[in-house]
N, C-alpha and C positions, 0 to 999 in steps of 0.2 A: 579784224576782230577775232577770227578763229586763231590766228597766229599768237595774238596776245593771250588768249585763254589757254592755249597749249603751253605757252611759256610759263604762265602762272602755275599751271598744274605741275610742270616739270620742277619748278622751284619748290613747290609744296612737297613733292616727293623727295627731293634732295634733302630738305631740312628734316623731314620725318626719318629718313634713313640715318642721318647723323645722330638724331636723338636715340634711335633704337640701338645703335652701336654702343660700345662701352668706352670709346675713346675719350669722351667728355669726362669720364670718371677716372680713367687710368692715366690721364695726363695732368690731373689736378694735383698740385704739389701738396696741398693740405691733406688730401685723401691718402696719398702715398706715404706721407710722413706718419699719419696715424696708424696705417696698416703696419708700417715698419716698427713703430713703437709697440704695437700689440704683439707682433711676432717676436720681438726682442724679449718682451716680458714672458711670453708663453715658453720661450726657450728655457726658462728657469724651472719649469715644471719637470720633476724627475720621472714621474710615472709616464711612460710613453703612450699607453692607452688613453690616459686622461688628457695628455697633451693633444693627441690626435682628435679626441672627442671635442675639446675646446675649440680647436681650429675649425673642425667640421661645422660646429654649431655657429661659429662666427661667420663662416662662409655662407651658410644658409640664410642667416639674418641679412648679410650684405646683399645676397641675391634678391631677397624679398624687397628690401629697401630700394634696390636698383630698379626692379620691375615697377614698384609704386611710383618712383621718380619718373620713369619713362612714360608711364600713363599720364601723370600730371603734366609733364612737358608737352605731350601730344595734345591733351585737352586744352591747355593754355594757348598753345600755338594755333590750334584750329579755331578757338574762340576769337583770338586776335585776328586771324585771317578772315573769318566771317564778318567781324565788326568792320574791318578795313574795307571789305567789299561794299558795305552799305554806306560808306562815308561819301 
């Protein structure tokens, strides 16, 4: 019984570590394609300060959305984990 509980905890930690990393996002072809399109378009901005400001703001937005997604993934995972324990 203890061994099973320990294994379940280990699996839970492994999944949460995967969610907290950025690999899930950085390996996503659609995400990479859209980032590439954005950067291609921003290359057309002549004013260097404006270009940097646009990129910086987009990166801030991306970071916030990533953090929101990670929290949602964790919440959904934990909710599913808890429901599965009670089945």
